[in-house]
C-alpha positions in Angstrom: 19.6 -7.8 -12.5 18.3 -9.5 -9.4 16.5 -12.7 -10.5 12.9 -13.0 -9.4 12.5 -15.9 -7.0 10.7 -17.2 -3.9 12.0 -15.7 -0.6 13.6 -18.9 0.6 16.5 -17.9 -1.7 17.1 -14.7 0.3 20.3 -15.8 1.9 21.8 -16.8 -1.5 20.9 -13.4 -3.0 22.3 -11.7 0.1 25.5 -13.7 -0.1 25.9 -12.8 -3.8 25.6 -9.1 -3.0 28.2 -9.3 -0.2 30.6 -11.1 -2.5 30.1 -8.9 -5.6 28.8 -5.7 -4.0 30.1 -2.2 -3.8 29.0 0.9 -2.1 26.4 3.3 -3.5 28.6 6.4 -2.8 28.6 8.7 -5.9 29.5 12.3 -6.5 26.6 12.9 -9.0 24.0 13.5 -6.4 21.6 11.3 -4.6 17.9 10.7 -4.1 17.0 9.4 -0.6 14.4 6.6 -0.5 12.8 6.1 3.0 10.0 3.9 4.2 9.0 1.1 6.4 8.4 -2.6 5.9 5.4 -4.3 7.4 4.7 -8.0 8.0 1.6 -9.7 9.3 3.4 -11.2 12.3 5.3 -8.0 12.9 8.6 -9.9 13.2 11.2 -8.0 11.2 14.1 -10.3 12.2 15.3 -12.1 9.1 14.0 -9.6 6.7 16.5 -8.5 4.1 16.6 -5.4 2.0 18.9 -5.5 -1.1 19.6 -2.6 -3.5 21.0 -3.2 -7.0 22.1 -0.2 -9.0 22.5 -0.2 -12.8 22.4 -4.0 -12.8 25.9 -4.0 -11.3 26.3 -2.7 -7.8 24.5 -4.8 -5.3 24.4 -3.8 -1.6 22.5 -5.4 1.3 21.0 -3.0 3.9 20.0 -3.5 7.5 16.5 -2.6 8.5 15.9 -0.8 11.8 14.2 -3.0 14.5 10.8 -1.3 13.7 11.2 -1.9 10.0 12.3 1.5 8.8 14.8 1.8 6.0 16.7 4.6 4.2 18.6 4.1 1.0 20.4 6.7 -1.2 20.2 6.1 -5.0 22.5 8.0 -7.4 20.9 10.4 -9.9 20.7 9.1 -13.5 20.6 5.5 -12.4 18.2 2.6 -12.2 17.9 0.8 -8.9 16.0 -2.3 -7.9 15.2 -2.5 -4.2 14.3 -6.1 -3.0 12.5 -7.0 0.2 12.8 -10.6 1.3 11.9 -12.8 4.2 11.6 -16.6 4.4 7.9 -17.6 4.3 6.9 -14.4 2.5 6.6 -13.4 -1.2 9.6 -11.3 -2.2 8.8 -7.8 -3.5 10.9 -5.7 -5.9 10.5 -2.0 -6.5 12.3 -0.4 -9.5 13.4 3.2 -9.3 14.7 5.0 -12.4 16.2 8.4 -11.2 16.8 9.8 -14.7 15.0 13.2 -15.0 14.4 13.3 -11.2 16.0 16.7 -10.6 15.4 18.5 -13.9 13.6 21.5 -12.5 13.5 23.5 -9.2 10.1 22.0 -8.4 11.3 18.5 -9.1 14.4 19.0 -6.8 12.1 20.2 -4.1 9.6 17.2 -4.5 12.0 14.4 -5.4 15.1 14.8 -3.2 13.2 12.5 -0.7 10.9 9.7 -1.9 8.9 7.8 0.7 7.0 4.5 0.4 6.0 1.6 2.6 6.1 -2.1 1.8 3.9 -4.9 3.1 5.2 -8.4 2.7 2.5 -11.1 2.3 2.9 -14.6 3.8 3.4 -17.4 1.4 4.1 -20.5 3.6 4.0 -23.0 0.8 6.2 -20.8 -1.3 4.5 -21.9 -4.5 3.5 -18.4 -5.7 5.6 -15.3 -6.5 5.1 -11.9 -8.0 5.4 -11.9 -11.8 7.8 -9.0 -11.7 8.5 -5.8 -9.8 5.4 -4.8 -7.7 6.2 -1.1 -8.2 8.0 1.2 -10.6 9.0 4.8 -9.8 10.1 7.0 -12.7 10.4 10.7 -13.3 8.7 12.4 -16.2 11.0 13.9 -18.8 10.6 17.7 -19.0 9.0 18.3 -15.6 10.9 15.7 -13.5 7.7 14.9 -11.6 7.4 11.5 -10.1 5.2 8.7 -11.7 4.4 5.5 -9.9 3.1 2.2 -11.4 1.9 -0.9 -9.6 1.8 -4.5 -10.7 0.7 -7.1 -8.1 0.2 -10.0 -10.5 1.1 -13.3 -8.9 2.3 -16.4 -10.8 3.2 -20.0 -9.7 6.8 -20.6 -8.9 8.5 -22.1 -12.0 9.6 -25.7 -11.6 13.2 -24.7 -12.1 13.0 -22.5 -8.9 10.8 -24.9 -6.9 12.3 -26.5 -3.8 13.4 -30.1 -4.5 11.4 -32.7 -2.7 13.0 -34.1 0.4 13.2 -37.9 0.3 11.1 -39.5 3.0 13.2 -41.1 5.8 12.6 -44.8 5.9 13.3 -46.7 9.2 15.2 -50.0 8.9 13.1 -53.1 9.6 13.3 -54.5 13.1 
């Protein structure tokens, strides 16, 4: 599972995905997730989108220059989509695709899921979200989509806090 942490660790998470990642290709069927990421300053450069499937496969994705993204998630899987950028609070959205395509109506409504994400500045990087900010599941029986939100913020634990940089002392003259 992707650890929750301030966004300044984005490059480490990205590197871990590259080293241990695989592709999301699967023959069981896919649900397409599309959306757009928004930032206060509008500068998408340096924003990272990472998808982890079933707590094993971890794949970094590129965002389009205008912030659009598209990710395909296998049916009957649980995916965490992480949005990171230095100076902003990282956001995770969890998607559980079990039951997504149970009925004809569910197939019609769920084959494409859309949502947008807004990252909020956190220049001091002393706060983080307590957990995933959103969870998308599909109801057993009908397969219809259910969305939950949790925007609770918590202080960054001392174990994740950036170590203090020692002050440079000039030699006496």
